[in-house]
Structure formats: structure tokens, C-alpha cells
C-alpha positions as CSV (number, residue, x, y, z in Angstrom):
1,M,15.5,12.1,-18.7
2,M,16.8,8.5,-18.4
3,F,19.7,9.6,-16.2
4,L,17.6,11.3,-13.6
5,Q,14.8,8.7,-13.9
6,F,17.0,5.9,-12.6
7,F,19.2,8.1,-10.4
8,I,16.1,8.7,-8.3
9,W,15.3,5.0,-8.1
10,G,18.8,3.9,-7.3
11,A,19.3,6.4,-4.5
12,W,16.6,4.9,-2.3
13,Y,15.9,1.4,-3.6
14,T,19.3,0.0,-2.7
15,T,19.6,1.8,0.7
16,I,16.2,1.8,2.3
17,A,16.5,-1.7,3.9
18,V,19.7,-0.6,5.6
19,Y,18.1,2.6,6.9
20,M,15.1,0.7,8.2
21,T,17.2,-2.0,9.9
22,H,19.2,0.8,11.6
23,H,16.1,2.5,12.9
24,G,14.2,-0.4,14.5
25,M,12.3,-1.6,11.5
26,E,14.4,-4.6,10.6
27,T,11.4,-7.0,10.4
28,L,9.7,-4.7,7.9
29,T,12.4,-4.2,5.3
30,H,10.4,-6.2,2.7
31,W,7.5,-3.7,2.8
32,P,9.2,-1.0,0.6
33,Y,9.6,-3.7,-1.9
34,T,5.9,-4.6,-1.5
35,V,4.4,-1.1,-1.9
36,N,6.7,-0.5,-4.9
37,P,5.0,-3.3,-7.0
38,I,1.6,-2.4,-5.6
39,A,2.2,1.0,-7.2
40,A,3.3,-0.8,-10.4
41,I,0.0,-2.6,-10.5
42,V,-1.9,0.7,-10.2
43,A,0.3,2.4,-12.8
44,P,-1.5,1.0,-15.9
45,F,-4.8,2.3,-14.6
46,F,-3.3,5.8,-14.4
47,L,-1.5,5.5,-17.8
48,G,-4.7,4.2,-19.4
49,L,-7.0,6.9,-17.9
50,V,-4.8,9.9,-18.0
51,A,-1.4,9.7,-19.8
52,D,-2.6,7.9,-22.9
53,R,-5.7,10.0,-23.5
54,Y,-5.7,13.5,-22.1
55,F,-2.3,15.0,-21.5
56,A,1.1,15.2,-23.2
57,T,3.5,12.6,-21.8
58,E,6.2,15.1,-20.8
59,K,3.7,17.1,-18.8
60,V,2.4,14.1,-16.9
61,L,6.1,13.1,-16.2
62,G,6.8,16.6,-14.8
63,V,3.8,16.6,-12.4
64,L,4.3,13.1,-11.1
65,H,8.0,13.7,-10.3
66,L,7.3,17.0,-8.6
67,L,4.6,15.4,-6.4
68,G,6.9,12.4,-5.7
69,G,9.7,14.7,-4.6
70,V,7.5,16.5,-2.1
71,V,6.3,13.2,-0.6
72,M,9.8,11.8,-0.3
73,F,10.9,14.8,1.7
74,L,8.3,13.8,4.2
75,V,9.3,10.1,4.5
76,P,12.2,10.5,7.1
77,Q,9.8,12.5,9.3
78,A,7.8,9.3,9.9
79,T,10.8,7.1,10.9
80,G,9.4,6.6,14.4
81,A,6.0,5.5,13.0
82,P,6.5,2.5,10.8
83,A,2.9,2.4,9.4
84,A,3.1,6.1,8.4
85,F,6.6,5.5,7.0
86,I,5.4,2.7,4.8
87,L,2.3,4.5,3.7
88,L,4.4,7.5,2.6
89,L,6.6,5.2,0.6
90,L,3.4,3.8,-1.0
91,L,2.2,7.3,-1.9
92,Y,5.7,8.1,-3.4
93,N,5.7,5.0,-5.5
94,L,2.2,5.7,-6.7
95,C,3.8,8.9,-8.2
96,Y,6.9,7.2,-9.4
97,M,6.0,3.9,-11.0
98,P,3.8,5.3,-13.8
99,T,6.8,7.3,-14.9
100,L,8.7,4.1,-16.0
101,G,6.2,3.3,-18.7
102,L,5.9,7.0,-19.6
103,A,9.6,7.4,-20.0
104,N,9.9,4.4,-22.2
105,S,6.9,5.5,-24.3
106,L,8.3,8.9,-24.8
107,A,11.6,7.5,-25.9
108,F,10.1,5.0,-28.3
109,H,7.9,7.7,-29.8
110,H,10.9,9.8,-30.9
111,I,13.2,7.1,-32.3
112,Q,13.2,5.0,-35.5
113,S,15.1,1.8,-34.6
114,Q,14.4,0.2,-31.2
115,E,17.3,-2.2,-31.3
116,R,19.9,0.3,-32.3
117,Q,18.7,3.5,-30.6
118,F,16.9,2.6,-27.4
119,P,19.9,0.8,-25.7
120,L,21.9,4.0,-26.3
121,I,19.2,6.1,-24.6
122,R,18.4,3.6,-21.8
123,V,22.1,3.3,-20.9
124,F,21.9,6.8,-19.4
125,G,19.4,5.4,-16.9
126,T,22.0,2.9,-15.8
127,L,24.6,5.6,-15.5
128,G,22.2,7.5,-13.3
129,W,21.8,4.5,-11.0
130,I,25.6,4.1,-10.8
131,V,26.1,7.8,-10.0
132,A,23.5,7.6,-7.3
133,G,25.3,4.7,-5.5
134,L,28.7,6.4,-5.9
135,F,27.4,9.7,-4.7
136,I,25.9,8.1,-1.6
137,S,28.9,6.1,-0.6
138,W,31.8,8.2,-1.8
139,V,30.4,11.8,-1.4
140,L,27.9,11.6,1.4
141,G,29.9,9.1,3.4
142,P,33.1,11.1,3.8
143,L,31.0,14.3,4.2
144,I,29.2,13.1,7.3
145,G,31.8,10.7,8.6
146,A,29.3,7.8,8.9
147,V,27.6,5.1,6.9
148,P,25.2,7.2,4.8
149,E,22.8,4.3,4.2
150,Q,21.9,4.4,7.9
151,T,20.9,8.1,7.6
152,P,18.0,9.9,5.8
153,L,20.4,11.5,3.3
154,P,19.8,9.0,0.5
155,I,16.0,9.6,0.9
156,Y,16.6,13.4,0.7
157,T,18.8,12.8,-2.3
158,T,15.9,11.0,-4.0
159,A,13.5,13.8,-3.2
160,T,15.8,16.5,-4.6
161,A,16.5,14.6,-7.8
162,S,12.7,14.0,-8.2
163,V,12.0,17.8,-8.1
164,L,14.8,18.4,-10.6
165,L,13.5,15.8,-13.0
166,G,10.0,17.2,-12.5
167,L,11.1,20.6,-13.6
168,F,13.2,19.3,-16.5
169,S,10.4,17.1,-17.8
170,F,8.5,20.2,-19.1
171,S,11.4,20.8,-21.5
172,L,11.3,17.3,-23.1
173,P,10.1,16.9,-26.7
174,H,6.4,17.2,-27.0
175,T,4.8,13.8,-27.0
176,P,1.0,13.9,-27.6
177,P,-1.3,11.3,-25.9
178,P,-1.4,8.3,-28.2
179,G,-4.9,7.3,-27.2
180,V,-6.7,10.7,-27.5
181,G,-10.3,10.3,-28.6
182,Q,-10.3,6.5,-28.0
183,R,-13.1,4.9,-25.9
184,V,-12.1,4.3,-22.3
185,S,-12.5,0.8,-21.1
186,L,-11.1,-1.4,-18.3
187,R,-9.6,-3.7,-20.9
188,S,-7.6,-0.9,-22.5
189,I,-6.6,0.5,-19.1
190,V,-5.0,-2.7,-17.9
191,G,-3.5,-3.5,-21.3
192,L,-5.8,-6.3,-22.2
193,D,-6.5,-4.8,-25.6
194,A,-2.8,-4.7,-26.2
195,L,-2.6,-8.3,-25.0
196,T,-5.3,-9.3,-27.4
197,Q,-3.5,-7.8,-30.3
198,L,-0.1,-9.2,-29.3
199,G,-1.2,-12.4,-27.6
200,D,0.2,-15.2,-29.7
201,R,1.6,-18.2,-27.8
202,A,5.1,-16.9,-27.8
203,F,4.1,-13.6,-26.3
204,S,2.0,-15.4,-23.6
205,V,5.0,-17.6,-22.7
206,F,7.2,-14.5,-22.5
207,I,4.7,-12.7,-20.1
208,V,4.3,-15.7,-17.8
209,A,8.1,-16.2,-17.7
210,S,8.6,-12.4,-16.9
211,L,6.2,-12.6,-14.1
212,L,7.8,-15.8,-12.6
213,L,11.3,-14.5,-12.9
214,C,10.4,-11.3,-11.0
215,I,9.6,-13.5,-7.9
216,P,13.2,-14.4,-7.2
217,L,14.3,-11.0,-8.5
218,A,12.7,-9.3,-5.5
219,A,15.1,-11.1,-3.2
220,Y,18.1,-9.4,-4.8
221,Y,16.9,-5.8,-4.4
222,N,15.7,-6.3,-0.9
223,F,18.3,-8.4,0.7
224,T,21.6,-8.0,-1.1
225,Q,22.2,-4.7,0.8
226,I,21.6,-6.5,4.1
227,F,23.8,-9.4,3.0
228,L,26.6,-7.1,2.1
229,G,26.4,-5.5,5.5
230,D,26.7,-8.9,7.2
231,A,29.6,-9.7,4.9
232,G,31.5,-6.7,6.3
233,V,31.0,-4.3,3.3
234,T,30.8,-0.7,4.5
235,R,30.3,1.1,1.1
236,I,27.1,-0.8,0.3
237,A,25.6,1.5,-2.3
238,A,28.8,1.9,-4.2
239,T,29.5,-1.8,-4.2
240,Q,26.0,-2.5,-5.6
241,S,26.6,0.1,-8.3
242,F,29.2,-2.2,-9.8
243,G,26.3,-4.1,-11.1
244,Q,25.0,-1.1,-13.0
245,M,28.6,-0.5,-14.3
246,S,28.5,-3.9,-16.0
247,E,25.0,-3.0,-17.2
248,V,26.4,-0.1,-19.2
249,V,28.9,-2.4,-21.0
250,F,26.2,-4.9,-21.9
251,M,23.7,-2.2,-22.8
252,L,26.2,-0.9,-25.4
253,L,26.8,-4.4,-26.7
254,M,23.0,-5.2,-27.1
255,P,22.7,-4.1,-30.8
256,L,25.5,-6.5,-31.7
257,M,24.1,-9.3,-29.4
258,F,20.7,-9.0,-30.9
259,A,22.0,-9.6,-34.3
260,R,24.0,-12.7,-33.1
261,L,21.7,-14.3,-30.6
262,G,18.1,-13.2,-31.4
263,V,15.4,-12.6,-28.8
264,K,15.0,-16.1,-27.4
265,R,18.7,-16.7,-26.7
266,M,19.1,-13.1,-25.3
267,L,16.2,-13.8,-22.8
268,M,17.6,-17.2,-21.9
269,V,21.1,-15.8,-21.2
270,G,19.5,-13.2,-18.9
271,M,17.6,-15.9,-17.0
272,A,20.7,-18.1,-16.6
273,A,22.7,-15.1,-15.2
274,W,20.1,-14.9,-12.3
275,V,20.7,-18.5,-11.5
276,L,24.4,-18.1,-11.5
277,R,24.3,-14.9,-9.4
278,Y,22.3,-16.5,-6.6
279,A,24.4,-19.6,-6.7
280,L,27.6,-17.5,-6.3
281,F,26.0,-15.6,-3.3
282,A,25.2,-19.0,-1.7
283,I,28.7,-20.3,-2.2
284,A,30.4,-17.1,-1.0
285,A,28.3,-16.5,2.1
286,P,29.8,-18.7,4.8
287,N,33.3,-17.2,4.4
288,A,32.2,-13.8,3.1
289,M,34.2,-14.4,-0.1
290,F,34.0,-10.9,-1.5
291,S,35.4,-11.9,-4.9
292,L,32.5,-14.2,-5.6
293,I,30.0,-11.7,-4.2
294,L,31.4,-9.1,-6.5
295,I,31.2,-11.4,-9.5
296,G,27.5,-12.0,-8.6
297,I,26.9,-8.3,-8.5
298,L,28.8,-7.7,-11.8
299,L,26.4,-10.2,-13.5
300,H,23.7,-7.6,-13.1
301,G,24.5,-6.3,-16.6
302,V,23.5,-9.6,-18.1
303,C,20.7,-10.2,-15.7
304,Y,18.9,-6.9,-16.4
305,D,19.8,-6.0,-19.9
306,F,19.4,-9.4,-21.5
307,F,16.1,-10.0,-20.0
308,F,14.3,-6.8,-19.0
309,V,15.6,-4.4,-21.7
310,T,15.3,-7.1,-24.3
311,G,11.8,-7.7,-23.1
312,Q,10.9,-4.0,-23.5
313,I,12.2,-4.0,-27.0
314,Y,10.4,-7.3,-27.8
315,V,7.1,-5.8,-26.6
316,D,7.6,-2.6,-28.5
317,K,8.4,-4.4,-31.8
318,K,5.2,-6.4,-31.5
319,S,3.1,-3.3,-30.7
320,T,1.4,-0.8,-33.0
321,P,1.6,2.9,-32.1
322,A,-2.0,2.7,-30.8
323,V,-1.3,0.2,-28.1
324,R,2.4,1.0,-27.5
325,G,1.7,2.7,-24.1
326,Q,-0.7,0.0,-23.1
327,A,1.7,-2.7,-23.9
328,Q,4.6,-1.1,-22.0
329,G,2.2,-0.5,-19.1
330,F,1.1,-4.1,-19.1
331,L,4.7,-5.3,-19.0
332,V,5.3,-3.0,-15.9
333,L,2.1,-4.4,-14.3
334,V,3.3,-8.0,-14.8
335,T,7.0,-7.6,-13.9
336,Y,7.5,-4.7,-11.4
337,G,3.9,-5.2,-10.2
338,I,2.5,-8.7,-9.7
339,G,5.8,-10.5,-9.9
340,M,7.8,-8.2,-7.6
341,L,4.8,-8.1,-5.1
342,I,4.7,-11.8,-4.8
343,G,8.5,-12.0,-4.6
344,A,8.8,-9.3,-1.9
345,Q,6.3,-11.1,0.3
346,V,7.8,-14.5,-0.3
347,A,11.4,-13.3,0.3
348,G,10.4,-11.3,3.4
349,N,8.6,-14.3,5.0
350,V,11.4,-16.7,4.2
351,Y,13.9,-14.3,5.7
352,N,11.9,-13.4,8.9
353,R,10.0,-16.6,9.6
354,L,12.1,-19.5,8.3
355,L,15.5,-18.0,8.9
356,G,14.8,-15.9,11.9
357,G,15.3,-12.4,10.5
358,A,18.1,-10.0,11.2
359,A,18.5,-11.2,14.8
360,A,19.3,-14.8,13.9
361,M,20.8,-14.3,10.4
362,T,24.5,-15.3,10.2
363,L,26.8,-15.8,7.2
364,E,26.4,-19.6,7.7
365,R,22.6,-19.2,7.2
366,W,22.6,-17.0,4.1
367,P,23.2,-20.0,1.7
368,S,19.9,-21.4,2.8
369,F,18.3,-18.2,1.7
370,W,20.1,-17.7,-1.7
371,V,19.6,-21.2,-2.9
372,L,15.9,-20.7,-3.1
373,P,15.8,-18.0,-5.7
374,A,18.6,-19.8,-7.6
375,G,16.5,-22.9,-7.9
376,F,13.3,-21.0,-8.8
377,A,15.0,-19.1,-11.6
378,A,16.5,-22.3,-12.9
379,V,13.0,-23.9,-13.2
380,V,11.8,-20.8,-15.1
381,L,14.7,-20.9,-17.5
382,V,14.1,-24.6,-18.4
383,L,10.3,-24.0,-18.9
384,F,11.0,-20.9,-21.0
385,A,13.6,-22.8,-23.2
386,L,11.1,-25.5,-23.9
387,L,8.0,-23.4,-24.5
388,F,9.1,-20.1,-26.1
389,R,9.1,-20.4,-29.9
390,P,8.7,-17.0,-31.5
391,G,9.7,-18.4,-35.0
392,V,6.7,-20.7,-34.9
393,A,4.3,-17.8,-34.4
394,R,5.9,-15.8,-37.3
395,A,5.7,-18.9,-39.6
396,R,2.0,-19.3,-38.9
397,E,1.3,-15.6,-39.5
398,S,3.2,-15.9,-42.8
399,V,1.2,-18.9,-43.9
400,A,-2.0,-17.2,-43.0
401,A,-1.1,-14.1,-45.0
402,D,-0.3,-16.3,-48.1
């Protein structure tokens, strides 16, 4: 499940900006990264109304992936009509984004130890993203004798994998709806009930930091593929997949790192990696120093695992079974939803309006772009280090219990 879940995402997410730039939509490349978080904002409503109350999780996963596959097959047909192209991507993401929370909830339902077992399950998602990038660059590229990211083949690859996962989902372990029989309310749908139960000061700081960090995060997914093209890289998807390769290593190390570092230090190391990555991109840009660019990409394992996967485990550990799905959905809403939505629009406007877009962008101008997310992430890191104190909350709870 995890392998195909992230193979699907990796196949189009790291290639769509190149495809759009090659087909006359170079000023609109931030819109796929806008409709994606819009769908993430809608996802908790779907999870709260349907998945948590009325249908088994594996069945909802199957239906959504089948519908998403059908929609994605239609996307290349709208290449000459940008509005229809973006609307179809929105419809696809409305099918896909709820499945992130559903996949996590299904996995957590069937394991006993989040810290030890979930990283070993989630690592297959990372492997799926890697294989997607390698398949596009090293299989499709030689097959067609062209740059595959400039063709609709990655989109069709996504569609095919979506249908496969849709069919496979019906064979997953039965996972009954956790909220069956509960009263439906807006608070529970958006995860506010879960927030009320979990919402001590430390959790609130974590949520705010997660939202803020996703603002500079959006710049990486949208513009790294364009940056690599300007730096002369031809196998763009395969090059970006090195980041997921490092993610595998750090995912497997997470149980050990949890024991040594604890939640706060894990999260801080993840934030610091984002600062370092963007700084390396800025330094490397003028002379297209591929070694520094590659190091920045390889930092993805620390960037993603130490912050986002740690965050998912942190939320699950604080949750009860009754609000587990709501809590994970709320995290998706905050990070992949609101944070990425703001980040995509900010990054797109900086790229197009302040730096002149694809027509004016040169390697000498890329440092002016990358220094902005580096600085923003650094500010978030400092504030988080000062304000996040999970031990204080636990001490207070202990005193209250006594």
C-alpha cells in the first residue's frame, strides 16, 4: 500500500512543472502546488463525514484511487486549455489527498508500536517515490529517446498506478470506521475535537511550526525541478529521487534516533536541514555546482523524516483511538493544506513577479530565490527551539494526576 501510495505522488509531483513549462504554461507552474493543498484542506471534511463513520478504510481507499486514476488519464487531454488542465488536477487531488490520512490511519490501526513499526512500513512509501523517479528517467527516457518529464508519460504512469492501487486496496486488512455511531459535527470533521483533546501548549507550538515550515517547503517541490533543468541536469526525476534514497536510510535509523534524541531534537534537526538545503542551493546556483545541489537533495531524508514522519508519530502517540483519524487529518490540513497553499502562492509570485519568471531566470538570479525560504525556515527553527517544551506539559499532567 505505502509503495504505490507514494509512487503515484512521486510520478507527477516532481515532473509536472517541467511538463507545463514545455507546453506553454511556464507562468502557471505553481498552480498544481496550489490545488494540491486546497485538496488537503478539503480532505478532513471527507474523512470526518465518510471515512471515519460509514465505510471501512480499505474500501474508501480503493474507490478514491480508482476515481483518481480515471481523472489523471484525462489530464494530458487538456494541455491546450490551462484552466481545464488545472481544474482536472484539482479534481484528481480531491481524490488523492484524503488517502494520505487514510493510509496512515490504516497502518496505525494494525500495529502495536508506532516508533518501531511505522517507520519500517512508511519506508516502502519512500521506496515507491524513488522507483517512480528512476522509472521515469531511466526507463521512459531511453524508451522514447527524449526528456520524459516534457511528455505526458509521467502523468499516464500516475494514472495507471492509481488504478492498480485502487484495485489492490480492496485486499488490505479490514479496518472498520473508528467513528461509527458518533455524532457528526463541524468540529469533529475538521479535527477540532481532536485538537481540544490534544491541545496543550507543546502541541499548539508543534502545529503552528508545522504550518509555518510548509511555507518554504512548497518552494522545493515546485521549483527544484526547474532549477535542475536550468543547471543542465537532464535526468531530473532520477536526480530528485536521490533525496528519497537518503530518506530510506534515515527512516530505518528513526527508531534508534528516537531513543537518542527525543521528539524535540528530532524535529529541530529536521528544520535545520531545510535551512541548510536552501543555503546550499543558493551557494551552488551561480556556477551550477552539482555537488552542492546533490548534497542539498540528499538532505531530504533528514528534512522529511525528522520533521514530518516524526510529527505523524508524535500526533498518533498523543491521540486516542477515537480521534486518531481526526488528528491525522488535522495534521494533513495544517501541513499539506494551509501551509503548502500559502507557500505555493508565495513562491510562485516571488518567482514570476519579483524575479521575472522562466523568461528572465538565470543561474545568477536563483540565489535571490533560494535565500528566502532558507531565512524563513531559520526563523521557524529558532522560535520552535524556544517555545516547544513537551516535558513541561507532561510534568504538569503528572502533578495534576497526583
